Structure formats: structure tokens, C-alpha cells
C-alpha positions, -999 to 999 in steps of 0.1 A, spaced: -490 -170 539 -452 -165 538 -456 -128 544 -478 -135 575 -452 -159 589 -424 -134 584 -444 -106 599 -452 -127 630 -416 -136 635 -406 -99 632 -431 -90 659 -421 -119 681 -384 -110 679 -392 -74 688 -405 -87 722 -369 -95 732 -379 -129 745 -353 -148 724 -325 -127 739 -332 -144 773 -307 -173 776 -332 -192 798 -358 -190 771 -335 -203 745 -323 -232 767 -359 -241 776 -368 -247 739 -336 -264 730 -344 -289 758 -379 -294 744 -365 -300 710 -340 -325 724 -368 -344 742 -390 -345 711 -362 -358 689 -354 -386 714 -391 -395 715 -394 -395 677 -361 -411 668 -375 -443 655 -401 -424 634 -373 -402 620 -354 -433 609 -386 -448 594 -391 -416 574 -355 -417 561 -360 -453 551 -393 -444 533 -376 -416 514 -345 -435 501 -341 -468 521 -315 -453 543 -302 -480 567 -312 -475 603 -276 -476 615 -267 -448 591 -298 -428 601 -288 -430 637 -251 -425 632 -252 -397 606 -285 -380 613 -302 -382 647 -272 -389 670 -252 -361 654 -281 -337 660 -286 -349 696 -249 -344 703 -251 -308 689 -282 -302 711 -265 -315 742 -235 -293 736 -255 -262 729 -277 -267 760 -246 -271 781 -228 -241 766 -254 -215 755 -250 -195 787 -212 -191 784 -214 -185 746 -239 -157 752 -217 -138 778 -198 -107 769 -161 -114 761 -139 -88 777 -108 -77 758 -78 -57 768 -86 -20 768 -68 4 745 -45 29 762 -60 56 740 -94 49 757 -80 49 793 -99 46 816 -123 22 800 -138 -13 799 -141 -30 765 -159 -61 754 -175 -80 726 -212 -88 730 -228 -115 708 -264 -107 698 -289 -124 675 -295 -112 640 -333 -116 641 -353 -138 618 -333 -164 598 -341 -186 569 -327 -221 567 -330 -241 535 -319 -277 537 -311 -305 511 -323 -340 505 -292 -361 511 -290 -358 549 -325 -342 552 -328 -344 590 -293 -336 602 -288 -307 577 -321 -292 587 -319 -294 625 -281 -289 630 -280 -253 618 -313 -246 635 -298 -255 668 -271 -228 665 -296 -202 652 -318 -207 683 -289 -209 707 -278 -175 693 -313 -161 700 -328 -158 665 -362 -169 653 -363 -192 623 -382 -204 593 -370 -238 580 -375 -250 545 -367 -287 542 -363 -304 508 -394 -315 489 -373 -345 475 -374 -362 509 -411 -357 517 -414 -382 546 -385 -367 565 -398 -331 557 -432 -342 571 -418 -354 604 -395 -324 608 -426 -302 604 -445 -323 630 -416 -320 655 -413 -283 650 -450 -277 654 -451 -297 686 -421 -279 702 -423 -243 690 -449 -216 685 -449 -206 648 -439 -170 655 -406 -185 670 -399 -214 647 -419 -228 618 -415 -251 588 -426 -242 553 -429 -273 531 -432 -273 493 -411 -271 461 -395 -243 441 -425 -220 445 -422 -221 483 -384 -214 481 -390 -186 457 -416 -170 479 -393 -173 510 -363 -158 492 -384 -128 480 -387 -117 517 -361 -97 537 -342 -118 562 -315 -110 587 -296 -141 578 -299 -170 553 -283 -204 557 -284 -226 526 -271 -262 520 -273 -276 485 -258 -273 450 -236 -246 438 -261 -238 410 -289 -231 435 -265 -215 459 -258 -188 433 -295 -180 431 -298 -178 469 -268 -155 471 -282 -132 444 -315 -129 462 -298 -122 495 -277 -95 479 -309 -75 471 -312 -68 508 -275 -71 517 -284 -101 538 -255 -121 552 -254 -157 541 -238 -191 548 -236 -213 517 -228 -250 523 -222 -262 487 -204 -290 470 -172 -297 452 -152 -324 434 -133 -338 463 -99 -354 455 -86 -385 473 -48 -389 468 -31 -423 475 6 -423 472 31 -453 472 38 -451 509 1 -454 520 -12 -484 540 -32 -497 510 -55 -522 528 -66 -497 554 -69 -469 528 -92 -491 506 -114 -499 536 -117 -462 547 -122 -449 512 -149 -475 504 -167 -465 537 -165 -428 531 -175 -430 495 -205 -455 497 -221 -445 529 -255 -430 521 -251 -444 486 -224 -418 479 -248 -389 484 -225 -371 508 -211 -337 499 -177 -346 515 -174 -381 500 -143 -388 480 -153 -378 444 -123 -393 426 -91 -411 434 -56 -402 423 -35 -432 430 2 -439 422 4 -464 394 26 -488 415 -2 -494 441 -33 -489 419 -39 -527 414 -37 -534 451 -60 -504 459 -86 -515 433 -86 -551 447 -89 -537 482 -119 -515 472 -136 -545 456 -130 -567 486 -144 -541 510 -175 -533 490 -183 -570 489 -175 -573 526 -197 -543 535 -228 -552 514 -225 -589 505 -225 -606 471 -260 -593 463 -256 -556 471 -291 -548 460 -305 -571 486 -284 -556 514 -302 -537 541 -271 -515 546 -271 -498 512 -293 -468 505 -310 -457 472 -307 -426 451 -331 -400 465 -343 -383 434 -352 -397 400 -335 -368 382 -302 -374 399 -306 -411 394 -308 -406 356 -278 -382 357 -257 -408 375 -266 -435 350 -256 -412 322 -222 -407 337 -214 -444 331 -220 -443 294 -187 -450 275 -167 -456 307 -145 -486 316 -161 -502 346 -138 -521 370 -166 -531 394 -203 -527 396 -223 -506 372 -256 -525 377 -289 -507 384 -326 -511 389 -349 -483 376 -379 -494 397 -360 -490 430 -336 -462 419 -308 -486 429 -273 -480 416 -246 -504 425 -212 -491 440 -192 -486 408 -155 -482 401 -146 -464 369 -112 -468 353 -91 -439 340 -119 -416 328 -109 -385 307 -111 -351 323 -137 -340 297 -160 -370 303 -193 -366 320 -182 -384 352 -153 -359 356 -171 -327 347 -186 -320 381 -194 -336 414 -206 -372 411 -227 -372 443 -235 -409 441 -219 -444 443 -196 -439 413 -159 -437 421 -135 -427 392 -99 -440 397 -70 -423 379 -34 -433 382 -3 -410 382 34 -418 377 49 -387 393 38 -363 420 41 -334 395 11 -348 376 -12 -343 406 -16 -306 401 -29 -311 366 -59 -329 380 -65 -311 413 -61 -276 399 -85 -284 370 -114 -280 395 -125 -251 418 -119 -253 455 -132 -286 468 -153 -290 500 -132 -318 512 -97 -331 505 -82 -365 514 -46 -378 514 -35 -413 521 2 -414 528 28 -423 554 52 -397 543 49 -365 564 65 -343 538 40 -353 512 11 -350 536 21 -314 545 27 -305 509 -8 -316 498 -25 -299 528 -6 -266 523 -6 -263 485 -44 -265 479 -74 -246 492 -103 -266 504 -131 -266 530 -117 -293 553 -96 -324 550 -84 -356 565 -51 -375 563 -53 -413 562 -91 -414 565 -123 -399 549 -153 -379 561 -144 -380 598 -134 -344 601 -171 -336 602 -175 -354 636 -154 -330 657 -176 -301 669 -145 -281 677 -137 -280 639 -156 -256 616 -174 -273 587 -178 -254 555 -164 -246 521 -142 -220 504 -147 -203 471 -170 -223 449 -176 -249 476 -192 -224 501 -191 -195 524 -189 -198 562 -183 -227 586 -204 -241 614 -208 -269 640 -207 -265 678 -198 -230 689 -190 -221 653 -227 -223 646 -236 -200 675 -209 -175 663 -222 -178 627 -257 -168 637 -245 -140 660 -235 -104 654 -205 -97 676 -209 -62 689 -179 -41 700 -186 -20 731 -164 5 750 -174 19 783 -154 51 791 -147 65 826 -154 101 833 -126 111 856 -99 116 829 -104 134 796 -72 146 779 -76 177 758 -52 165 732 -79 150 709 -100 182 707 -95 211 683 -77 234 681 -49 210 675 -19 227 692 1 195 698 32 187 677 26 165 647 58 146 655 42 136 688 10 125 670 30 101 649 38 81 681 2 72 686 6 40 666 24 26 697 -8 30 718 -34 14 696 
């Protein structure tokens, strides 16, 4: 089955239809119309998978996708045009430009934490760039995967875009094929498997992975506002956000105030009975739910820690001063558990931050510009925010992606189009001038040749 789908997309791409901007725009508009028509059903599917609140489904899934679609439809023509560059004097007379072109058939593998947005958002850029695509959504969010498949079947012919549902076997079969580009969002562990399979065919990849994202709060920070913004960024989607703050490093003099602020805001967001709140999601997979519960063993809990196995509910939880070698600090938490570690001097921060590979996100709460700049310049990370969390993902002009262990490549807006495009360099020479100097026999002085560097 997979081989037949791949062969059909190869044949369809060879027809050159997807290189027509009008064709791309036509189908992006159809996708937009169908998502608008199915928006309530998408939200219902997300709730069925892990009780995602409708507000969060709209704000972090469908509306972000519709914004990307609107921008792509408006911009695809200009993005696809050749970009003329200044001609080299050595090529005079000439015209020189960069021409974006699609790679061909692409594979997009998406995760379960934002199953709609992280499936459709990269697809938009892939189609805007003129590729065909096979989309593999996560089997751990089956209701959302089902409605994605329904939408794609209604909008696209399968030789253009299709969805392959299933588990590890489906992913393995897809990765065994040769692709022109692979886009993967998920864990670092699985990302390494994808990268290894891609290397067999020298296939370019984008890997959107994970990381242990630090959140530093210094003495000068506006603590009440910091607590509110940290609690929001950490506990939205029940902490199942790859760019959520993973642990807090807070100056000891303001730790008590920050902890009290976090407790106040958690209660303010979700009420006294958080489990009964319609605004707090559940843990998506049973395996990850058990892993999160295990992280709490032996820890000093400042707030929360309650859970319900029947519902895979885990309460927003604050953990006090965990050891670096503890389970909760070994890797990314990816859930509603927030470790809080105090420091006395700024020199201590590097011990914690440098203990982990490059993070996907990085947050600093401070009103001291020198400290803000030092933190942002001294550490390598995918993207960051000063005095807030998560919001850097909302600007389509900013690339979103990791570095090192947290990923390869960045996307959103035009960055997604560029990611799925090969940028071809083209020179068109004139015929009326053809200096003999470049041709053998080389009778020109070598001293003169050494001046060529001024003309490149």
C-alpha cells in the first residue's frame, strides 16, 4: 500500500502540476474552507483524545493553522518568484537570480501533543512550495488523526496529499521509502531513528524535537507577573508542550514569593477542584502518564501531586529543590510537573543550564537589561522569550525550531516555504562579450590573476 502511494505521488509530481502557483493556491483555499467548516468537529476530536479545552483547541490548534493558511494563500505568489541578485562583475554581462523549486514528495510525521496544528502547519508550507505530501499523524491521538484523514481525503486527490494512519509499523514502512524531504516532530529518541533512515538516501530533514527548557527568575523580576505567565505557559495543554518551561531557576530571595504566586495563579486558572475544571487537559498516553507519576516518587511536593488513573489526570504540581540526578531532572518532563530550584549567585546558573544539551526554548524573567542580554547571548537554544513564556511561537516572522539535540531547521510563515524549497542559483550570460582571459593557454600575468578577488 505505502509503495503504491509513493509511486502515485512520484508520477503526479512528474506532471509539473504542483509547480503552478494557481494550482497550489486553489488547494490551499480548499483546505482553508474545509478546516473552517470542520472546526467544531476538530475541537470535539481533541477533547475526545485528551479532554483538551475548546478554548485551547481554538487558540493553539485551529486558529494558528488558519492564520498560517491565510498568510500562505496571500503570499505564495511572491514567495515563488525568482529573487534577482546583484550580478558578479566576472560574469558581465549577465542576469543572476535565485529560483525556489519544490523538492518533490515529502513525508510529514506529527506528534500527539498538538496533533492537529503540528500536522497541518508544516503541510501548508510543503504545499505552498509545490510539493506532494504523505502525512502520518500520531496513533496516540486517534480521534484527531481520523478527522485529519477525513479532511485531507475530502480536499485532495491521494496522489497529491494523503494520510497514512497506524502505529510503529506504518511509520517503519514509510521511512523505508525514498523521500525528497522528511519533516518530523517528536521525541529526540525517535528523531534519531528518523535521521538514520533519512541518511540512507541522503534525504534532507527537519527535526522538531524536545529539550529541558530553563526558566530563570532573578531578583529584579516582576514576581507577580512572572508567576502568572510561567503558570500559563507551563500548564496549558497539561504541560504537554515542547516549549513549556521545564524547570525554574529562581533567586533564593524571591523564591517564596514566586512559589506563592504560582500557587495563587494555578488556583485562579483552574479553581479549587482542578480535576473538575473544564479548562485543564489530561495526559494523552498511558505510557507517558505512568512516567510522569514515577517522576514524583521521593520528591518534595510544594503544591499538587494528586492524580486519577481512570482519567489519566495529573494535577499541576510544584516540586521543591530536586537533585540533578533525580528522575524529574534527568530529561524533559513534558507534563504538569514544575521543578523549582533556587540559586544564591548568578555564577551557579551555568552549573544547571550547561548540565543539559541545547534546549528548544529558553526563558528569562528579569528587569535588568545586562542580565537579560547575558543569558540570551551565553547559551544556545532554539528560541526564547524575555519576561514571558511560549509566545515567541506566535510570530510567523520568527523561525521556530531547535538547535543541536533539540532539532534541525526552523519553520512558520515564509520560513516553512523556504524549508520545503530548494533554492536554485541561475546565471544567464549575455553573448556580446567573451573575454579571452579565462581560456587556455593562460598567457596573462599571475600577478594580475591575484587581483580577481576584488571582482567576486
